N, C-alpha and C positions, 0 to 999 in steps of 0.2 A: 504494500500499499504506498501509495507518495505521503510525504509528509506536508504540512500545512504552514505557510509560511503569512505574515503581515501582508497585508496588500501593499503595493509598490509606493504608494503616498504614505504609508503610515510605519516605514521604518526609520530608526534612528538618522539614516543618512541618505533622504531621499532623491536628492540630487543627485547621487554618485552612483556611477555604474562600474565594474570591474568586467572589463572583456578578458578572457585567454583562447592562445593558440591553443592546439590540441594538444599532437606530437611534440614529445620532449618538453611539454610544459606544464598539461594533466596528466599525459602518461608517459610511460617510454613507447618510442617510437612503434606504431601499429600494436601496441599490447594494450591491455587493459587496466583502466583506472582503478588504484589503490583504496582499500578501508578508510585509510588515514586521509587521503585526499577529499575521497567524498562527504568525511565525517568534518573537515575543514571546511570545503566547499558550500556545506549544510549551516554551519555557524557564519560564516558570512553572509550567507541570503538573508538571514535575520538582521543583518545589519543594512545591507544597500542591497540592490538590483545586481546579478551575477548574470552573464553569457559567454557564450565560447563562439569563435571565430575562426573558423578552419576549412583550410581548402578543400577536402573530402566531401562525397556528398553524404546523405544526412545516413543513409546505411551503414557505413563504416562506422560513423558516429554512435550510432545505435549499438555496435560490435565492442567500442572501445570502451563507452561510457552508459550507456543505459544496459546494458545486458550484466555487465558485475555488479552494478546496482540493484537488479532485479526490477525495473522500472524502466519504463519510455525516458529516451533522453530527455525530450520536453519537458517531463515532469521534475528534472534536476536543475534545470535553468529558466531562467526568467526570457531569456533572449536566445535562441538558437540560430547562429548563422554559417549555416553550411556553403559550402561553396562561395566562400568570402562575400555570403551575405544574400547570393543569387535565390538562393533557398532560405527561407527564413521564419521564424516560427516567433511568436510572442506572445507568453502565457499559453502555448498547445494550440494556437489559431496561426496559419498559416498565411503570410503576407506577402504582396506582390512580387513576381520573380521576372526573369528577365532568361533570354536566350543569348549563347555564342555563336551558334551555328546561322540564328536569324542575322546578327550583326554580322559576320563574318563572310557568307554566302558559301554554298555547297563547292562552287568550283575551285575559289582559294584555300577553303578546308583542305580538298583533296591533294593540290599542290604543297599544301605546307607537310599534311601525313605521308606523303610520297617522299620527300626530301626528308624527313626524321627516318623515316624507314629505310632508306639509302643508305644513311650515314650510320646507324646501327649496325646495318649488315655487314658494315667495313670495318668498324670496330674490334680491337683487338683488345679483349679484355677477358680475364680469368674464366668468367661464368655468363651466361646468358640462358634464361629461361623463357618468360612467355609475358603477355601482356605489356609489351612494350610501348601502346599507345593508351592511354583510357580517356575516352570521351566523356565529357559530364555536361551537364547544363549549363553553366559557365565558364567553362574553359576546356583545355585540353592536358591532361597528364604525360609527360613523357619520362621514360624511365630505360637507360641503357639496358641495364642487368634483366628488366621485367618484373613487373610487379607479383607476379607469381613465385619470386624466390624467396625461400626461408627464412626465418627469421636470422638463422646461422650465416645463409650466403647474405641477406643485406648488411649484415655487421660486418662481413668481410670487404664486401664491394665497396662500403662507407670508408673503411682503413684504405684500400686500394685508393679512391676518388681523392682521399684527401692527400694523396702524392702524386696522382696521375692527372689530377685537374678533369677528370675527363668530362663533367658534367660543366664548368666551366667554358673549357674548349667549345662544346656542343653549343652552347648557348652564345657563343661570341660568333659563331657561324651563322647561327639563324639571325642573330641581328643585324649579321650584315645581309644577310639574303631577303628577310621578310620586316624590319625595322620599321621600311615605311609604310607598313601597314597598320603603323598606331598598337603595336602588340607587346606586349610584357612579356618578359622569360623570368621566371623566377623561382631559383633553386630552396628546396625546402627538403625536408626529413634525409632521411638517409639514400635514397637511390634515385630520385628521381627530380623534375622541375616542372612548374608550371607554365602555361602559355595562354594569356587572355588578354582581351582589350585596356587599353591604358583606362586607367580611374575603374576597372573591375579588379583591383589588389585588395586586401584586407581592409583598406578605406573604403568599400562599397558599403559593407555595414552601418557605417556611421550614418550615411543616406536614411537606414530605418531611427535611427534615432531622432534625427532631426525632423523626421514624420511624427515622431510619438510625438514631440513638443508641440506639433500643430493640430492633434486630435483634440477635441472637445474632453477637459480632463486629462488630458495627457502629462506627461512631465519633461519640464527642461531638465536634462542633464547638464551640468556646470563642470561637475570632475567626471573625466572617463580614464579608468587606469587600462592599460594595455599590457598584458605579461605575456611575452614570447620569447622564444629561444636562437631566431634565423632573424636576428635585427639590424644584420651588418648591412651595408651595400650589397644589392645581388639576393639577398635573403628573402623569402616572400613574408618576414615580420616589418621588413624595413620600413615601407609606407606608412603604414599604420602607427608605427614606434616613432617615425619624424612627422608625423602628422601636427600641426600648432592645436587641434581640436582634443589630442590626448595627451595623459601622461603617460610617457612609454618606459617598460620596466625591461631589463634583458633579463632571462633566466638561465640556467646552466642544465637544469633537470626539475621533476618533480618536486623532490626534497627542497631544492632551492625556491622555487615558490610557494612552497609552505612555509618556508624560513622569512621570506620576505609579506608573505600574507601577516606573519605573526609581526613583525616588526612594525608594518603599518597599521594592521586593523586592532592587533593585541588576541589574537586568537589561536 
């Protein structure tokens, strides 16, 4: 059974919201959330609004966050921003969305996908598995090793990539070839990078918070904390971390997230 929380406007910090990246911030990459983190989030939610903003779709966030908690992920957070907010929920109710394929067009998408697949085919890396391109509603996720890689293979590729800069070089080629299409190529997680239109990075979710303020009885969030691990330039947390509307916090792992929340909010 989902826990109950005070209405958004009745919390001790009603104009404050904490937004969290998922992989590397709330959970180890692609793994489930810990009971300790769930307890921390529940305590924080009694103080202010909370939300996650992740590049993956809601199905993956259900696996990582909802399933370990035994409740739908929308019951754990006030705001759920999947695919950077292209798929969004407020208190369990879906908000308006947008579509990457409608924005880019089928012909351009095929050109982009073909280039990526040819590039990956020519890569000399220790392991290749499957699902090298994952098409999502708001973006495309590209993985040189393939998203079907096991956790051990993901860790091994990440170590290899830290030395060989496979993703960094791949992104540089894509920027040269497709940069004039107003696309962003952002490295995130252990094995992949995201491709999406400019402005459709994690700052996209802030549009929903601005819309919230305009609704009858809506809340204007004057303080927006964002916690993420990929906050350096080129990382998929960088834009929202640097955005003047947010207070950015760089974390190293879920334990560090909880430590910083304790320092900020005494939980």
